[in-house]
SEMAR-993611 format. One record per residue (C-alpha): residue number from 1; x, y, z. Coordinates in steps of 0.05 Angstrom, whole numbers, m for minus. Example, Ala and Ser with C-alpha at 12.3 -4.5 7.8 and 13.67 -1.06 7.14 Angstrom:
REM residues 2
ROTI, n, xx, yy, zz
ROTI, 1, 246, m90, 156
ROTI, 2, 273, m21, 143
***
This chain:
REM residues 148
ROTI, n, xx, yy, zz
ROTI, 1, 603, 551, 11
ROTI, 2, 601, 512, 90
ROTI, 3, 682, 500, 105
ROTI, 4, 687, 446, 134
ROTI, 5, 745, 463, 194
ROTI, 6, 809, 425, 206
ROTI, 7, 803, 357, 231
ROTI, 8, 732, 343, 239
ROTI, 9, 687, 299, 247
ROTI, 10, 615, 282, 217
ROTI, 11, 565, 240, 255
ROTI, 12, 490, 232, 206
ROTI, 13, 442, 179, 233
ROTI, 14, 379, 168, 201
ROTI, 15, 321, 129, 242
ROTI, 16, 275, 110, 188
ROTI, 17, 200, 74, 197
ROTI, 18, 151, 44, 144
ROTI, 19, 98, 104, 157
ROTI, 20, 103, 162, 219
ROTI, 21, 166, 197, 237
ROTI, 22, 229, 204, 203
ROTI, 23, 286, 232, 246
ROTI, 24, 348, 261, 217
ROTI, 25, 407, 283, 264
ROTI, 26, 470, 299, 241
ROTI, 27, 525, 314, 295
ROTI, 28, 599, 344, 286
ROTI, 29, 656, 351, 333
ROTI, 30, 717, 398, 319
ROTI, 31, 773, 426, 335
ROTI, 32, 791, 498, 315
ROTI, 33, 857, 523, 291
ROTI, 34, 883, 547, 372
ROTI, 35, 864, 473, 382
ROTI, 36, 796, 486, 423
ROTI, 37, 732, 440, 410
ROTI, 38, 669, 435, 390
ROTI, 39, 606, 400, 370
ROTI, 40, 548, 418, 339
ROTI, 41, 476, 386, 321
ROTI, 42, 423, 390, 278
ROTI, 43, 363, 357, 265
ROTI, 44, 296, 361, 230
ROTI, 45, 227, 312, 220
ROTI, 46, 196, 288, 160
ROTI, 47, 137, 261, 162
ROTI, 48, 130, 191, 124
ROTI, 49, 69, 177, 91
ROTI, 50, 47, 108, 56
ROTI, 51, m13, 75, 29
ROTI, 52, m34, 11, 53
ROTI, 53, m97, m29, 12
ROTI, 54, m118, m93, 51
ROTI, 55, m164, m138, 3
ROTI, 56, m211, m193, 23
ROTI, 57, m266, m240, 12
ROTI, 58, m328, m279, 42
ROTI, 59, m359, m327, m1
ROTI, 60, m405, m384, 17
ROTI, 61, m363, m449, 38
ROTI, 62, m403, m496, m11
ROTI, 63, m439, m492, m70
ROTI, 64, m471, m545, m116
ROTI, 65, m441, m549, m183
ROTI, 66, m489, m503, m234
ROTI, 67, m513, m459, m174
ROTI, 68, m494, m384, m177
ROTI, 69, m457, m356, m126
ROTI, 70, m452, m296, m93
ROTI, 71, m381, m266, m65
ROTI, 72, m355, m198, m29
ROTI, 73, m288, m169, m42
ROTI, 74, m270, m117, 12
ROTI, 75, m217, m69, m2
ROTI, 76, m194, m12, 48
ROTI, 77, m130, 24, 56
ROTI, 78, m109, 17, 125
ROTI, 79, m45, 65, 101
ROTI, 80, m32, 137, 124
ROTI, 81, m32, 175, 52
ROTI, 82, m83, 168, m2
ROTI, 83, m67, 93, m62
ROTI, 84, m76, 121, m127
ROTI, 85, m100, 104, m186
ROTI, 86, m120, 30, m134
ROTI, 87, m130, m23, m181
ROTI, 88, m169, m86, m186
ROTI, 89, m164, m149, m213
ROTI, 90, m202, m206, m193
ROTI, 91, m183, m284, m219
ROTI, 92, m226, m337, m247
ROTI, 93, m214, m410, m235
ROTI, 94, m229, m453, m302
ROTI, 95, m300, m466, m296
ROTI, 96, m326, m416, m266
ROTI, 97, m364, m358, m306
ROTI, 98, m378, m284, m286
ROTI, 99, m456, m272, m295
ROTI, 100, m450, m203, m260
ROTI, 101, m423, m153, m205
ROTI, 102, m437, m101, m173
ROTI, 103, m405, m50, m183
ROTI, 104, m389, m75, m255
ROTI, 105, m323, m85, m275
ROTI, 106, m298, m23, m318
ROTI, 107, m251, m64, m360
ROTI, 108, m281, m145, m374
ROTI, 109, m311, m181, m339
ROTI, 110, m247, m175, m271
ROTI, 111, m210, m112, m273
ROTI, 112, m243, m46, m230
ROTI, 113, m212, 17, m236
ROTI, 114, m222, 43, m174
ROTI, 115, m185, 109, m178
ROTI, 116, m155, 152, m109
ROTI, 117, m176, 107, m44
ROTI, 118, m153, 167, 22
ROTI, 119, m133, 139, 77
ROTI, 120, m191, 102, 119
ROTI, 121, m233, 91, 57
ROTI, 122, m242, 32, 17
ROTI, 123, m306, m11, m4
ROTI, 124, m340, m72, m39
ROTI, 125, m363, m107, m101
ROTI, 126, m406, m163, m107
ROTI, 127, m396, m222, m157
ROTI, 128, m445, m278, m177
ROTI, 129, m405, m329, m211
ROTI, 130, m432, m393, m231
ROTI, 131, m394, m452, m216
ROTI, 132, m388, m503, m274
ROTI, 133, m326, m545, m254
ROTI, 134, m300, m574, m177
ROTI, 135, m288, m521, m120
ROTI, 136, m223, m485, m132
ROTI, 137, m196, m437, m92
ROTI, 138, m200, m355, m117
ROTI, 139, m151, m307, m129
ROTI, 140, m145, m236, m141
ROTI, 141, m93, m191, m149
ROTI, 142, m110, m110, m132
ROTI, 143, m41, m57, m140
ROTI, 144, m37, 24, m140
ROTI, 145, 12, 80, m156
ROTI, 146, 37, 119, m90
ROTI, 147, 59, 176, m93
ROTI, 148, 129, 194, m92
***
């Protein structure tokens, strides 16, 4: 058991960033029973790791109604840790019809369960759709589980 000396003051402080090094420092200043002042510090560092997934798309700027268009979804882990159980979900606007994809979705026509993505790794998905409506903006969603 640690006993705090009489009339002591603790000064803990922490510096935290999204990734990098977490620095913890504690400083204690105290006076013993004879009135003599003492000061001591302790510090330690912890590396902070974090998965950060970037997702982007590229597609032709224009296409006539009724045509089939191929677009690319790019995904990349630019973080410092693995993105666990990465799932990418694509949303197709009304009137756009899914034709095919490479790789094929793992669920339905718009969900890819891509597993664990290590830092610096990524990939692409090619999607073919038929345009049966006026142009819309493509939207999508991505998720992953981070290790705690």
